[in-house]
FITORSE-268276 format. One line per field, with one value per residue (C-alpha): residue number from 1; residue in one letter; z, y, x. Coordinates in Angstrom, 1 decimal, always signed. Each point is the difference from the previous one (the first is absolute). Layout:
i <- NUM|...;
aa <- a|...;
zz <- Z|...;
yy <- Y|...;
xx <- X|...;
END
This chain:
i <- 1|2|3|4|5|6|7|8|9|10|11|12|13|14|15|16|17|18|19|20|21|22|23|24|25|26|27|28|29|30|31|32|33|34|35|36|37|38|39|40|41|42|43|44|45|46|47|48|49|50|51|52|53|54|55|56|57|58|59|60|61|62|63|64|65|66|67|68|69|70|71|72;
aa <- r|p|p|r|r|a|r|s|r|m|r|r|r|g|v|w|e|r|v|d|a|v|l|g|p|e|y|a|a|s|w|l|r|d|v|m|l|p|s|l|g|d|t|v|e|g|c|f|d|r|g|e|d|t|v|v|v|w|r|a|v|c|d|v|v|d|v|p|s|m|l|r;
zz <- +48.1|-3.2|-1.8|-2.7|-3.0|+1.3|+0.4|-3.5|-1.5|+2.0|-1.6|-3.5|+0.3|+0.7|-3.2|-1.8|+1.5|-0.5|-3.9|-0.1|+1.6|-2.7|-3.1|+0.6|+0.8|-3.6|-1.1|+3.2|+0.1|-3.7|+1.0|+3.1|-2.1|-3.4|+0.4|+0.5|+2.9|-1.8|+3.2|+1.4|-3.2|+0.6|+0.3|+3.4|+0.3|-1.2|+2.6|+2.6|-1.1|+0.4|+3.5|-0.7|+2.8|-0.3|+0.4|-2.7|-2.2|+0.7|-0.7|-3.1|-0.5|+0.9|-2.6|-2.9|+0.8|+1.1|+3.6|+2.1|+3.0|+2.3|-1.2|+0.0;
yy <- +12.9|-0.6|-3.5|+0.2|-0.3|+3.2|+2.0|-1.0|+1.3|+3.2|+0.6|-1.0|+2.7|+2.5|-1.0|+0.4|+3.4|+1.2|-1.2|+1.6|+3.4|+0.0|-1.1|+0.8|-2.4|-0.4|-1.3|-1.6|-3.1|-1.2|+1.1|-2.4|-3.0|+0.8|+1.8|-2.5|+0.9|-0.9|-0.5|-2.5|-1.6|+0.4|+2.6|+1.7|-2.6|-3.0|+0.7|+0.2|-3.2|-1.8|+1.4|+2.7|+2.3|+3.4|+1.9|-1.5|+0.5|+3.6|+0.6|-1.7|+2.3|+3.1|-1.3|+0.4|+2.8|+3.4|+0.0|+3.1|-0.3|+0.7|-3.4|-2.1;
xx <- -46.6|-1.8|+0.6|+2.8|-2.3|-2.0|+3.2|+1.2|-3.7|+0.7|+3.4|-1.0|-2.8|+2.7|+1.8|-3.2|-1.0|+3.5|+0.0|-3.6|+1.5|+2.8|-1.7|-3.5|-3.0|-0.8|+3.5|+1.1|-2.2|+1.4|+3.2|+0.3|-1.4|+1.9|+3.2|+3.0|+2.5|+3.5|+1.9|-2.7|-1.1|-3.8|-2.9|-0.8|-3.1|+2.4|+2.4|-2.6|-1.6|+3.2|+0.5|+3.0|+0.5|-1.8|+2.9|+2.0|-2.7|-0.4|+3.5|-0.2|-2.9|+2.3|+2.4|-2.5|-2.2|+1.1|-1.1|-0.3|+2.6|-2.9|-1.7|+3.2;
END
């Protein structure tokens, strides 16, 4: 079993890849860095920096962005 930190990175990458798929690679990087998630009071990157659970962050992203059901 990978160390907790490695598992966390893999999950974060999954969020980044899904946002990439929804918004496109040109916009996704800045969106993850700059757009505030109202329910969490921070950006995706900020939430990850403070240790927020990835599932909680992904649900907050889905509240803000029209994410196709296959990616939810």
